[in-house]
C-alpha positions in Angstrom: 6.3 -11.1 -6.0 6.0 -14.0 -3.7 4.5 -12.9 -0.3 1.6 -10.4 0.0 0.5 -9.2 3.6 -3.1 -8.2 4.4 -3.5 -6.4 7.8 -7.0 -7.3 9.1 -8.7 -5.0 11.4 -12.4 -5.0 12.7 -14.0 -3.3 9.6 -17.0 -5.1 8.1 -15.2 -4.6 4.7 -12.1 -6.6 5.6 -13.2 -9.6 3.5 -13.6 -7.3 0.3 -9.8 -6.3 0.8 -8.8 -9.7 1.3 -10.7 -10.9 -1.8 -9.0 -8.2 -3.8 -5.5 -9.4 -2.4 -6.2 -13.1 -3.2 -7.3 -12.3 -6.6 -4.4 -10.1 -7.0 -2.0 -12.7 -5.8 -3.4 -15.6 -8.0 -1.8 -13.8 -11.0 1.6 -14.0 -9.5 1.5 -17.2 -7.7 2.1 -15.5 -4.5 0.9 -16.5 -1.1 -1.1 -14.1 1.3 -0.4 -13.6 4.7 -3.5 -12.4 6.8 -2.4 -10.7 9.8 -4.2 -9.4 12.9 -2.6 -7.7 16.0 -3.9 -7.6 19.7 -2.4 -6.2 22.9 -2.4 -8.0 26.1 -0.3 -6.9 28.9 -0.6 -9.2 31.7 -0.3 -8.0 35.2 1.6 -9.9 37.9 -0.7 -12.6 38.9 -2.8 -12.9 36.0 -3.5 -16.0 34.2 -0.4 -17.2 32.2 -2.5 -18.2 29.1 -4.3 -15.0 28.6 -2.2 -14.1 25.6 -2.6 -17.7 24.2 -6.5 -17.4 24.4 -6.5 -14.0 22.8 -4.4 -15.1 20.1 -6.5 -18.1 19.5 -9.6 -15.9 19.4 -7.9 -13.7 16.8 -6.9 -16.7 14.6 -10.7 -18.0 14.8 -11.9 -14.6 13.7 -9.5 -14.6 10.9 -10.5 -18.1 9.9 -14.2 -16.9 9.9 -13.2 -13.9 7.4 -11.2 -16.4 5.2 -14.2 -18.7 5.0 -16.2 -16.0 3.4 -13.9 -15.4 0.3 -12.9 -17.4 -2.8 -9.4 -18.5 -2.1 -8.8 -18.8 -6.1 -6.1 -21.5 -5.3 -4.1 -19.1 -3.4 -2.1 -20.4 -0.4 -3.3 -18.3 2.9 -1.4 -18.2 6.0 -2.7 -16.6 9.2 -0.3 -14.4 11.5 -1.1 -13.0 14.8 1.0 -10.6 16.9 0.9 -9.6 20.4 1.8 -5.7 20.3 1.9 -2.7 18.0 1.1 -3.2 14.3 4.2 -1.9 13.1 6.3 -4.0 15.1 4.3 -7.0 13.9 4.7 -6.1 10.3 8.5 -5.7 10.7 8.6 -9.1 12.5 6.9 -10.9 9.7 8.9 -9.0 7.3 12.0 -10.1 8.9 10.9 -13.8 9.0 9.3 -14.2 5.5 10.3 -11.2 3.4 7.0 -9.2 2.4 6.9 -7.9 -1.1 3.7 -6.1 -0.7 1.1 -4.8 1.8 -2.5 -4.7 0.6 -4.9 -2.7 2.6 -7.8 -0.3 2.5 -6.8 3.3 2.8 -9.0 4.2 6.0 -9.3 2.3 9.0 -12.8 1.6 10.4 -12.8 3.9 13.4 -11.8 7.0 11.6 -14.1 9.7 10.2 -15.4 9.5 6.7 -13.7 12.5 5.5 -10.2 11.0 6.0 -8.2 9.2 3.0 -5.9 7.6 5.3 -6.6 6.8 8.8 -4.2 6.6 11.8 -3.4 2.8 11.3 -3.0 3.0 7.3 -1.2 6.3 7.7 1.3 5.0 10.1 2.1 1.9 7.9 2.7 4.1 4.9 4.8 6.5 7.0 6.9 4.2 8.9 7.5 1.1 7.0 9.7 0.5 3.8 7.5 -2.1 2.3 5.6 -1.3 -0.7 2.0 -0.9 -0.3 -1.1 -1.2 -2.3 -4.1 1.0 -1.1 -7.4 -0.5 -2.5 -10.5 1.6 -2.0 -13.3 -0.3 -0.1 -15.5 -2.4 -2.3 -13.0 -2.5 -5.2 -13.2 -5.9 -7.1 -9.9 -6.9 -8.9 -9.5 -6.5 -12.5 -6.3 -6.6 -14.7 -4.4 -3.3 -14.5 -4.2 -1.8 -18.0 -3.3 1.6 -17.5 -0.9 3.1 -14.8 0.0 6.7 -14.1 3.3 7.1 -12.3 3.4 10.6 -10.5 6.4 12.1 -9.0 8.0 15.5 -8.1 11.6 14.3 -8.6 13.1 11.7 -11.2 15.8 10.8 -8.8 16.0 7.2 -7.7 19.1 6.1 -5.7 18.0 2.5 -6.1 16.2 1.2 -9.3 15.1 -1.9 -7.4 12.5 0.3 -5.6 10.5 0.0 -8.8 10.4 -4.0 -8.7 6.8 -4.0 -7.7 5.7 -1.6 -10.6 7.8 -3.6 -12.9 6.2 -7.0 -11.9 2.8 -5.5 -12.3 3.6 -4.2 -15.7 5.0 -7.4 -16.9 2.2 -9.5 -15.6 -0.5 -7.6 -17.1 1.2 -5.8 -20.0 0.3 -2.5 -18.7 0.6 0.7 -20.3 2.6 3.3 -17.9 2.6 7.0 -18.2 5.0 9.0 -16.3 4.1 12.4 -14.9 6.7 14.6 -13.6 5.2 17.6 -11.5 7.5 20.7 -11.1 6.7 22.0 -7.9 7.8 25.3 -6.1 11.7 25.0 -5.3 12.4 22.2 -7.6 16.0 21.5 -8.8 17.4 20.9 -12.2 18.5 17.4 -10.7 14.7 16.6 -10.1 14.1 17.1 -13.6 16.6 14.2 -14.5 14.4 11.0 -14.6 15.9 7.9 -13.6 16.7 5.4 -16.8 15.0 2.6 -15.3 11.8 4.5 -14.9 12.1 5.8 -18.4 12.4 2.3 -19.7 9.0 1.5 -18.3 7.3 4.1 -20.4 7.1 5.7 -23.8 5.2 8.8 -22.6 6.2 11.4 -20.2 4.0 14.3 -19.2 5.5 17.3 -17.4 3.4 20.0 -15.6 4.2 22.6 -13.1 1.8 22.8 -10.0 1.9 23.6 -6.3 1.9 20.0 -5.4 2.3 16.4 -7.2 -1.5 15.8 -6.3 -2.7 18.7 -8.2 -0.6 17.6 -11.1 -2.5 14.1 -10.7 -5.8 15.9 -10.8 -4.8 17.8 -13.9 -4.1 14.5 -15.7 -6.4 12.0 -14.2 -9.5 12.3 -16.3 -7.6 12.4 -19.5 -5.3 9.3 -18.7 -8.0 7.3 -17.0 -5.6 5.2 -15.0 -6.4 1.8 -13.4 -3.8 2.5 -10.9 -1.8 5.5 -9.6 1.8 4.9 -8.6 3.4 7.3 -6.2 6.7 7.3 -4.1 7.0 7.7 -0.6 9.8 10.3 0.2 10.6 12.4 3.3 9.4 15.4 1.1 7.3 13.6 -1.5 3.8 12.8 -2.5 2.8 12.1 1.2 5.0 14.6 2.9 2.0 15.6 5.2 2.7 12.2 6.8 5.8 13.4 8.3 3.7 16.0 10.3 0.8 13.6 11.0 -0.6 10.1 10.2 -4.0 10.9 8.8 -4.6 12.5 5.4 -8.0 14.2 4.9 -9.7 13.5 1.4 -9.5 17.1 0.9 -5.7 16.9 0.5 -5.7 13.5 -1.5 -8.4 11.2 -2.9 -8.6 9.1 -6.0 -11.1 6.4 -6.6 -8.7 3.9 -7.8 -5.8 1.6 -6.1 -2.6 3.5 -5.3 0.7 2.0 -5.1 3.3 3.4 -2.8 6.8 2.8 -3.3 9.4 3.6 -0.9 12.6 5.6 -1.6 13.3 6.2 2.0 16.7 5.2 3.3 16.5 1.7 4.7 
């Protein structure tokens, strides 16, 4: 894990998320890209340097945030982008190769009852980059116990597990697999990928209406430090294929959530 990206919005909690990302990155010797996006559409006859001025202002704001945190020896780079955040993420990923996005679940301008706001929801839904959702105010600590929950054990590419493997190896984490048999499951869904089985010595199987209900069933018992789920077209966050936002009534855990993508690239 070499390159970690942190999208920074206007939330007053941005520095907390960045501090978590830096403390996390320090364990891997990774560098952190701090990203901000803005939208300047210059009309005919407007000043040619408007975009440059806005970009400079954005960089200065990011520097102010960076100055408030402990860099912990981690190399921090600033990236700004004029346009949509998804285009910015794809551009940076193409240039540098982003291994992980770390962000808070909800953007600052969304109602409190939402777990994923429009911005964080779009990033989860529309990119293939692994993401770590870190609740606001969370301080980094070594990840000892991981619950990996899924409704299908099918993985066409074992490399989607790379971030999970890296975390397990670095912190010597214990991983529990939770297979949730949901309505309409197939026998193939019950065949767990061998690479996933190699990560764990414990597999729990339950039958629930949703994967999230399965997580709730085992959450207190397992007391995980991290929940790992998979981003599928009909998977854990399938509601995202209908809308970007996710209410807390449909999903909420008070710990970091690692989202791995099994979408076709």
